C-alpha positions as CSV (number, residue, x, y, z in Angstrom):
1,M,-0.3,0.2,0.0
2,K,2.7,2.0,0.8
3,K,4.5,1.8,-2.3
4,T,1.1,2.8,-4.1
5,F,0.9,5.8,-2.2
6,F,4.3,6.6,-3.1
7,L,4.0,6.2,-6.7
8,L,0.5,8.0,-7.0
9,M,2.3,11.3,-4.8
10,A,5.4,10.8,-7.6
11,I,2.7,11.8,-10.9
12,V,1.4,14.4,-8.8
13,V,4.7,15.9,-8.0
14,F,5.7,15.2,-11.4
15,S,2.8,16.3,-13.2
16,T,2.9,19.7,-11.3
17,I,6.7,19.9,-12.1
18,C,5.8,19.6,-16.2
19,N,2.9,21.8,-15.8
20,A,4.9,24.9,-14.8
21,Q,7.4,23.9,-17.3
22,N,4.5,25.1,-19.7
23,G,3.3,22.0,-20.5
24,I,0.3,20.2,-22.2
25,I,-1.6,18.2,-20.2
26,G,-4.3,15.9,-22.3
27,I,-6.5,13.2,-21.6
28,R,-7.5,10.0,-23.9
29,G,-10.2,7.3,-23.9
30,A,-10.3,4.6,-26.3
31,G,-12.3,1.4,-27.1
32,G,-9.7,-1.6,-28.1
33,L,-8.9,-5.3,-28.7
34,I,-6.2,-7.9,-27.0
35,L,-5.2,-9.0,-30.8
36,D,-4.5,-12.4,-30.2
37,E,-6.9,-14.2,-27.9
38,P,-9.5,-11.5,-29.2
39,M,-10.5,-9.9,-26.0
40,P,-12.6,-6.7,-26.0
41,G,-11.3,-3.6,-23.4
42,I,-11.6,-0.1,-22.6
43,A,-8.7,2.3,-22.1
44,A,-7.9,5.7,-20.1
45,A,-4.2,8.0,-20.4
46,F,-3.8,11.2,-18.8
47,D,-1.1,13.1,-21.1
48,L,1.4,15.7,-19.7
49,K,4.1,17.1,-22.5
50,L,7.7,17.6,-21.3
51,G,8.0,21.5,-21.4
52,K,9.2,22.3,-25.3
53,A,10.9,18.5,-25.5
54,P,8.9,15.9,-28.0
55,L,8.3,14.0,-25.0
56,V,5.0,12.9,-23.5
57,F,4.6,11.3,-20.0
58,S,1.5,9.1,-20.5
59,P,0.2,7.0,-17.3
60,Y,-2.4,4.8,-18.2
61,V,-4.5,1.8,-17.2
62,Q,-6.6,-0.5,-20.1
63,Y,-8.7,-3.1,-18.7
64,Y,-9.9,-6.4,-21.1
65,A,-12.3,-9.0,-20.4
66,S,-14.1,-12.1,-21.8
67,D,-15.6,-15.4,-20.5
68,G,-14.9,-14.6,-16.9
69,L,-11.0,-14.0,-17.5
70,G,-10.2,-9.9,-16.3
71,K,-7.1,-8.7,-17.6
72,A,-5.7,-4.7,-16.4
73,Y,-2.4,-3.4,-17.2
74,F,-1.6,-0.2,-15.2
75,G,1.8,1.8,-16.1
76,A,3.4,4.7,-17.5
77,N,4.6,5.3,-20.7
78,V,7.5,8.1,-22.3
79,Q,6.3,8.7,-25.8
80,F,8.3,10.8,-28.2
81,E,5.4,12.9,-30.6
82,K,8.0,14.6,-32.7
83,H,5.3,13.5,-35.5
84,L,7.7,11.4,-37.2
85,S,5.7,11.4,-40.5
86,K,1.6,12.6,-40.7
87,G,1.5,12.2,-36.6
88,F,3.2,8.7,-36.2
89,Y,4.6,8.7,-32.8
90,F,6.5,5.8,-31.0
91,G,7.3,5.2,-27.2
92,V,8.0,2.4,-24.2
93,G,6.9,2.2,-20.7
94,G,6.6,-0.5,-17.9
95,G,3.8,-1.4,-15.0
96,L,1.9,-4.0,-13.9
97,A,-0.3,-6.7,-15.2
98,S,-2.9,-7.9,-13.6
99,W,-5.3,-11.0,-14.2
100,S,-8.5,-12.5,-12.6
101,Y,-10.0,-16.1,-13.6
102,D,-12.7,-17.4,-11.1
103,G,-11.7,-15.9,-8.0
104,D,-7.8,-16.8,-8.7
105,S,-5.7,-13.3,-9.3
106,R,-1.8,-13.0,-10.4
107,V,0.1,-9.5,-10.7
108,S,3.3,-9.1,-12.8
109,P,6.0,-6.5,-14.5
110,S,5.0,-5.3,-17.6
111,F,7.3,-3.8,-20.4
112,S,5.8,-2.0,-23.3
113,P,6.9,-0.3,-26.3
114,L,4.0,1.1,-28.4
115,L,3.0,2.5,-32.2
116,G,0.5,5.4,-32.0
117,I,-0.9,8.1,-34.8
118,K,-2.3,10.7,-34.2
119,I,-4.7,12.9,-36.5
120,R,-5.9,16.4,-35.4
121,L,-9.5,17.5,-35.6
122,T,-9.1,20.7,-33.7
123,N,-6.6,22.3,-31.8
124,K,-7.7,20.6,-28.8
125,L,-9.0,17.4,-30.1
126,S,-7.6,14.3,-32.2
127,L,-8.3,11.0,-32.9
128,F,-5.9,8.2,-32.3
129,G,-4.8,4.5,-32.5
130,E,-2.2,2.9,-30.8
131,A,-0.9,-0.8,-31.1
132,K,1.1,-2.1,-28.0
133,M,2.8,-5.2,-26.9
134,F,2.8,-5.7,-23.2
135,I,5.4,-8.1,-22.6
136,N,4.6,-9.7,-19.1
137,T,7.3,-11.5,-16.7
138,K,7.1,-14.4,-14.5
139,T,7.2,-14.3,-10.8
140,N,9.1,-16.8,-8.1
141,Q,5.8,-17.2,-6.9
142,D,4.1,-18.4,-10.3
143,T,7.6,-20.9,-10.9
144,E,7.1,-22.7,-7.4
145,D,3.2,-23.1,-8.1
146,F,4.3,-24.7,-11.7
147,N,7.0,-26.9,-9.7
148,N,4.1,-27.9,-7.4
149,G,1.6,-29.1,-9.9
150,V,-0.8,-26.4,-9.5
151,E,-2.2,-24.9,-12.2
152,I,-1.6,-21.4,-13.2
153,I,-5.1,-20.8,-14.8
154,G,-5.3,-18.1,-17.6
155,P,-3.1,-16.7,-20.5
156,L,-1.5,-13.8,-18.4
157,F,2.3,-14.9,-19.1
158,D,1.8,-14.9,-22.7
159,N,2.3,-11.5,-24.3
160,D,-0.7,-9.3,-25.0
161,F,-0.4,-7.1,-28.5
162,T,-3.6,-4.9,-28.3
163,A,-4.8,-1.9,-30.3
164,I,-7.0,0.4,-29.5
165,V,-8.7,3.6,-31.1
166,G,-10.4,6.7,-29.4
167,V,-10.3,10.5,-28.9
168,S,-7.5,12.7,-26.8
169,F,-8.7,16.0,-25.7
170,I,-6.2,18.9,-24.7
171,I,-7.4,20.7,-21.1
172,F,-4.1,23.2,-21.5
């Protein structure tokens, strides 16, 4: 619990610093799929442009569910948004992956490279599409469970390839 509190406080402090350096703050909402299963879901992010640099700090949450299996991803990306060509951007990030199935749940660290495109509609409103690979890692507990013959339910520790499409709105 203390780690979560300190992480949230760090994000708030970091957000304040970014805003003080003439950053742009935006929010994003989207719908999408884990493509290899397929599993529908929703996504939300909070974007902070880091001063005059072409970098965006983006805490996110994504949730997917199907047939009793739920997967959630929490983390943050750092995106390079120089708009390489016609609004394309890329980034990397990390966070936690969590799944639950019939009352059993697991949490694992996750690494997430991404590639996206933004299509500006107005000065404050854009459409975006984003492809992200969640690369999940195993924990010692999972290895111990496997060695003891305990069945590990669900494909949490497989890598998940996701695609989302949504709206981005610049607050200020």
